[in-house]
C-alpha positions as CSV (number, residue, x, y, z in Angstrom):
1,M,-49.7,21.6,23.7
2,K,-48.8,18.2,22.3
3,K,-48.3,19.7,18.8
4,N,-45.7,22.1,20.3
5,I,-44.0,19.3,22.1
6,T,-43.7,17.3,18.8
7,W,-42.4,20.2,16.8
8,N,-39.7,20.8,19.5
9,I,-38.6,17.2,19.3
10,V,-38.3,17.5,15.4
11,I,-36.4,20.8,15.6
12,F,-34.0,19.2,18.2
13,I,-33.3,16.1,16.0
14,L,-32.6,18.3,12.9
15,V,-30.3,20.5,14.9
16,L,-28.5,17.5,16.3
17,F,-28.0,15.7,12.9
18,S,-27.1,18.9,11.2
19,G,-24.0,19.3,13.4
20,C,-22.8,15.7,12.8
21,A,-20.1,14.6,10.3
22,K,-21.2,13.3,7.0
23,P,-21.5,9.6,6.5
24,N,-18.2,9.5,4.5
25,E,-16.2,11.7,6.8
26,P,-14.9,9.7,9.8
27,T,-14.9,11.3,13.3
28,I,-12.0,9.7,15.1
29,M,-11.7,9.7,18.9
30,D,-8.6,11.3,20.5
31,G,-5.6,9.1,20.4
32,V,-2.0,9.3,19.2
33,L,-3.2,9.1,15.6
34,K,-5.0,12.5,14.8
35,L,-7.0,12.6,11.7
36,D,-5.9,15.6,9.7
37,H,-7.9,15.0,6.6
38,F,-10.0,12.2,4.9
39,Y,-9.8,12.1,1.0
40,S,-13.1,10.6,-0.3
41,T,-12.8,8.8,-3.5
42,I,-15.0,7.1,-6.2
43,G,-13.6,3.6,-5.8
44,Y,-11.8,1.4,-3.2
45,V,-8.4,2.7,-2.8
46,R,-6.3,-0.4,-3.4
47,D,-2.9,1.2,-3.5
48,I,-1.1,4.6,-2.9
49,V,2.0,6.5,-3.6
50,V,3.2,9.5,-1.5
51,T,5.7,12.1,-2.3
52,D,6.7,15.3,-0.5
53,S,3.4,17.1,-1.5
54,L,1.4,14.6,-3.7
55,L,-0.8,11.6,-3.1
56,F,-1.6,9.2,-5.9
57,T,-4.5,6.6,-5.4
58,A,-5.3,3.5,-7.4
59,E,-9.2,3.3,-7.0
60,D,-10.1,-0.1,-8.3
61,Q,-13.0,0.6,-10.9
62,G,-12.7,4.3,-10.2
63,G,-9.4,4.8,-12.1
64,F,-6.8,7.0,-10.3
65,S,-6.6,10.5,-8.6
66,I,-3.9,12.8,-7.6
67,F,-4.2,15.1,-4.5
68,N,-2.0,17.7,-3.0
69,H,-1.7,16.4,0.5
70,K,-0.4,19.9,1.8
71,T,-3.5,21.8,0.7
72,N,-5.7,18.7,0.7
73,Q,-7.0,19.7,-2.7
74,Q,-7.9,17.1,-5.5
75,M,-5.8,18.1,-8.5
76,S,-7.0,15.4,-11.1
77,H,-9.0,12.3,-11.4
78,Y,-8.5,9.9,-14.5
79,E,-10.7,6.9,-15.4
80,E,-10.5,6.6,-19.2
81,S,-10.0,3.1,-20.4
82,I,-9.2,1.9,-16.8
83,D,-11.2,-1.3,-15.7
84,N,-9.5,-2.1,-12.4
85,A,-6.7,0.1,-11.0
86,R,-5.0,-2.3,-8.5
87,L,-1.4,-1.2,-8.2
88,I,0.4,2.2,-8.6
89,C,4.0,3.3,-8.5
90,L,5.9,6.5,-9.5
91,V,9.2,7.3,-10.9
92,E,9.6,10.9,-9.7
93,E,12.7,11.6,-11.7
94,T,10.8,11.3,-15.0
95,N,7.3,12.1,-13.6
96,T,6.1,8.6,-14.9
97,L,3.1,7.1,-13.2
98,I,2.7,3.3,-13.6
99,L,-0.7,1.8,-13.1
100,Y,-1.6,-1.9,-13.1
101,D,-5.1,-2.4,-14.6
102,R,-5.6,-6.1,-13.3
103,Y,-8.9,-6.8,-15.1
104,G,-8.4,-4.8,-18.3
105,S,-9.0,-6.4,-21.6
106,P,-6.2,-7.6,-21.7
107,P,-4.7,-7.1,-18.1
108,Q,-2.2,-4.3,-18.6
109,I,0.5,-2.0,-17.2
110,L,-0.4,1.6,-18.1
111,L,2.1,4.5,-18.1
112,Y,1.3,8.2,-17.6
113,D,3.1,11.5,-17.7
114,V,2.2,13.4,-14.5
115,S,4.6,16.3,-15.1
116,D,1.4,18.4,-14.9
117,A,-0.4,16.8,-12.1
118,W,-3.7,18.7,-13.1
119,N,-3.7,17.0,-16.4
120,P,-2.2,13.5,-16.5
121,T,-1.2,12.3,-20.0
122,Y,-1.4,8.7,-21.3
123,L,1.9,7.5,-22.7
124,N,1.7,3.7,-23.5
125,Q,0.7,0.3,-22.3
126,I,2.6,-2.9,-21.5
127,I,0.5,-6.1,-22.2
128,G,3.1,-9.0,-22.2
129,N,3.5,-11.0,-19.1
130,S,1.1,-8.8,-17.4
131,A,-1.8,-11.0,-16.1
132,G,-2.1,-11.9,-12.4
133,I,0.4,-9.2,-11.1
134,E,0.2,-9.0,-7.3
135,A,2.9,-6.5,-6.3
136,M,5.1,-4.0,-8.3
137,L,8.1,-1.7,-7.6
138,C,9.5,0.8,-10.0
139,S,12.6,3.1,-10.0
140,D,14.6,5.4,-12.3
141,N,17.3,4.0,-14.6
142,Q,19.2,7.0,-16.2
143,G,16.0,8.5,-17.5
144,T,14.2,5.3,-18.2
145,V,11.9,3.2,-16.0
146,D,13.0,0.1,-14.2
147,M,10.1,-2.2,-13.0
148,A,10.0,-5.4,-10.9
149,Y,6.8,-7.2,-10.2
150,I,5.7,-10.7,-9.1
151,R,2.6,-12.5,-10.8
152,N,0.6,-15.7,-10.5
153,E,-1.0,-16.7,-13.8
154,T,0.4,-19.6,-15.7
155,A,3.3,-19.8,-13.2
156,H,4.6,-18.0,-10.1
157,E,7.0,-15.4,-11.4
158,F,9.4,-12.6,-10.5
159,I,10.1,-10.3,-13.4
160,H,12.5,-7.4,-13.5
161,G,13.2,-5.2,-16.5
162,N,13.4,-1.8,-18.2
163,Y,10.9,0.3,-20.0
164,N,12.6,2.5,-22.4
165,G,9.6,4.5,-23.5
166,E,8.6,2.1,-26.1
167,Y,9.2,-1.5,-25.0
168,F,9.6,-3.4,-21.8
169,N,12.7,-5.6,-21.8
170,P,13.1,-8.1,-19.0
171,Y,16.6,-8.5,-17.3
172,V,15.5,-11.6,-15.4
173,L,12.5,-13.9,-15.1
174,Y,12.4,-16.5,-12.3
175,N,9.8,-19.2,-11.6
176,F,8.9,-20.2,-8.2
177,E,6.9,-23.2,-6.8
178,H,4.3,-21.3,-4.7
179,T,2.1,-18.4,-4.8
180,L,3.7,-14.9,-4.5
181,Y,2.0,-12.1,-2.9
182,G,4.4,-9.4,-1.8
183,F,8.2,-8.6,-2.1
184,D,10.9,-6.2,-1.6
185,M,14.4,-6.0,-3.2
186,D,17.8,-4.5,-3.1
187,E,20.8,-4.6,-5.4
188,N,21.7,-8.2,-4.3
189,Y,18.6,-10.0,-3.2
190,I,14.9,-10.4,-3.7
191,Y,12.9,-10.9,-0.5
192,L,9.6,-12.8,-1.2
193,A,6.6,-13.0,1.2
194,Y,6.2,-16.8,0.4
195,Q,2.8,-17.4,2.1
196,Q,2.8,-20.2,4.5
197,L,6.5,-20.9,4.0
198,G,7.5,-17.4,5.4
199,L,10.2,-15.3,4.0
200,N,12.3,-16.6,0.9
201,I,15.5,-14.8,0.3
202,V,16.7,-15.1,-3.4
203,D,19.9,-14.1,-5.0
204,I,18.9,-11.5,-7.5
205,N,21.7,-12.4,-9.9
206,T,21.1,-16.2,-10.1
207,G,17.5,-16.8,-8.9
208,L,18.8,-19.3,-6.4
209,E,17.3,-19.6,-2.9
210,V,19.7,-18.1,-0.2
211,S,17.4,-19.0,2.7
212,L,13.8,-19.8,3.6
213,T,12.6,-18.9,7.1
214,D,9.2,-20.1,8.4
215,T,6.8,-17.5,10.2
216,D,3.8,-18.3,12.3
217,G,1.3,-16.8,9.8
218,D,0.8,-16.6,6.1
219,A,3.5,-14.1,4.8
220,R,1.8,-11.6,2.4
221,N,4.1,-8.7,2.2
222,V,7.6,-7.7,3.3
223,K,9.4,-4.4,3.9
224,I,13.3,-4.3,4.3
225,V,14.6,-1.6,6.4
226,D,18.4,-1.7,7.4
227,N,19.0,-5.3,8.5
228,Y,15.4,-6.0,9.3
229,A,12.6,-7.8,7.4
230,F,9.1,-6.5,8.5
231,I,6.6,-9.1,7.4
232,S,2.8,-8.9,7.1
233,D,1.9,-12.3,8.5
234,R,-1.9,-12.1,7.8
235,Q,-3.8,-14.0,10.5
236,E,-0.7,-13.8,12.9
237,G,-0.2,-10.0,12.7
238,F,3.3,-9.1,11.9
239,T,6.8,-10.6,12.4
240,I,10.3,-9.0,12.3
241,L,13.4,-11.0,11.4
242,D,17.0,-9.9,11.6
243,I,18.5,-10.5,8.2
244,S,22.1,-9.2,9.0
245,D,23.0,-12.8,7.8
246,V,20.8,-13.4,4.9
247,S,21.7,-17.1,4.9
248,N,20.3,-17.4,8.4
249,P,17.6,-14.9,9.3
250,T,16.7,-14.8,13.1
251,F,13.5,-14.1,14.9
252,V,13.2,-10.6,16.6
253,S,9.6,-10.1,17.5
254,Q,6.0,-11.0,16.6
255,K,2.7,-9.5,17.6
256,D,-0.9,-10.3,16.5
257,T,-3.5,-7.8,15.3
258,D,-7.3,-7.9,14.8
259,G,-8.1,-8.6,11.2
260,F,-5.6,-10.0,8.5
261,T,-2.5,-7.8,8.1
262,R,-1.9,-6.7,4.5
263,N,1.3,-4.4,4.5
264,I,3.8,-2.7,6.8
265,D,5.7,0.6,6.5
266,V,8.5,2.0,8.7
267,E,9.9,5.4,9.2
268,G,12.4,6.1,12.0
269,N,11.1,4.6,15.1
270,Y,7.5,4.3,13.8
271,M,5.9,1.3,12.1
272,V,2.4,1.3,10.7
273,V,0.5,-1.9,9.9
274,S,-2.6,-2.1,7.8
275,S,-4.8,-5.0,9.0
276,G,-7.8,-5.2,6.7
277,G,-10.9,-5.4,8.9
278,G,-8.7,-4.6,11.9
279,G,-8.0,-1.0,10.6
280,V,-4.4,0.5,10.9
281,Y,-2.0,0.1,13.9
282,L,0.8,2.3,15.0
283,Y,3.9,1.0,16.9
284,D,7.0,2.5,18.3
285,I,9.9,0.2,17.4
286,S,12.7,1.9,19.5
287,N,12.9,-1.6,21.1
288,I,12.5,-3.6,18.0
289,A,12.5,-6.8,20.0
290,D,9.3,-5.6,21.7
291,P,7.4,-3.1,19.6
292,E,5.3,-0.8,21.6
293,F,1.6,-0.4,20.5
294,L,0.7,3.4,20.5
295,D,-2.7,3.5,18.8
296,R,-5.2,1.9,16.5
297,V,-8.0,3.2,14.2
298,D,-10.7,0.7,13.4
299,D,-12.1,-0.1,10.1
300,S,-15.5,1.0,11.3
301,E,-14.2,4.5,11.5
302,I,-12.2,4.8,8.3
303,G,-13.1,1.6,6.2
304,Y,-11.5,-1.7,5.5
305,T,-7.8,-0.9,5.0
306,Y,-5.7,-2.1,2.1
307,K,-2.3,-0.2,2.5
308,T,-0.7,2.3,4.8
309,L,2.4,4.5,4.3
310,I,4.2,6.8,6.5
311,K,5.9,9.9,5.0
312,D,7.6,12.6,7.1
313,G,5.7,11.6,10.2
314,I,2.3,11.6,8.5
315,V,0.3,8.3,8.2
316,F,-1.6,7.6,5.0
317,V,-4.2,4.8,5.0
318,A,-5.8,3.5,1.8
319,T,-9.3,2.1,2.5
320,R,-12.5,1.2,0.9
321,R,-13.8,4.7,1.6
322,G,-10.8,6.8,0.5
323,V,-7.6,7.8,2.2
324,A,-7.2,8.8,5.8
325,K,-4.3,11.2,6.7
326,F,-3.1,11.1,10.3
327,S,-0.6,13.1,12.2
328,I,1.3,11.5,15.2
329,E,0.8,13.3,18.4
330,L,2.3,11.7,21.6
């Protein structure tokens, strides 16, 4: 009789665990953020790019991958000669993928042709002024690639230039006194997350400071949308400033989060915040003076979060376990 009871218990346990999700596949409780898919990756996903149908992942020591986020199919994975894929950006007009290999020998910017997403093709490398890059943006310039990045190596520098398919030619190179972590830019200004000093707005044509606005925390990244600066304020969550007058930005709102915020993205009335060990947050910013908290998914469920983006109402979260894709359901 005891033997039968023991076997029944064993069978019950096997059935119970066979119905559970795999350890790498998070199960998210019902909320506004609905988990549509989780893309497991080889390395920590440090950075992501999202287009209408494709997801590009920079996977630290794991190279980079390309997924079709409409079908959730992995199209390709590339590791060759990549030591530490830390940053990634894409110029869609020319299908040029730019990857920063932070700890390569030497640190380098790598370029790939991703016209065929199933088979990325290596193009070239940029190795001058490429150590210590913290953030990078890229865009099309009449069929060539414009790149802007900030770095902290022998100096704290903002570099903006053009890659013509063979050489990278800087337009400008500005030096700053303090460590640079994140930035945004437009035709007239550079918006620097200036660590403990807050938001530093700089004239892009002269490199001269236009304004310096202190924030409560340690400014690590900034996103400019319309006339607002959305700032990842590390230990103090996030801060929003009105920059209608760039010479005198004014405070709009500030809210704290668990963990240290790393980046912010905005689309329409939604704002998403990646908060490291605090996971990912979703806010409604219809009333920008008082953003309304809608939902949060903790890092215990999806992994330590590095970056989050929102594209066509879908939230993508880069984590140490892969990329979580959420729909928003109110």
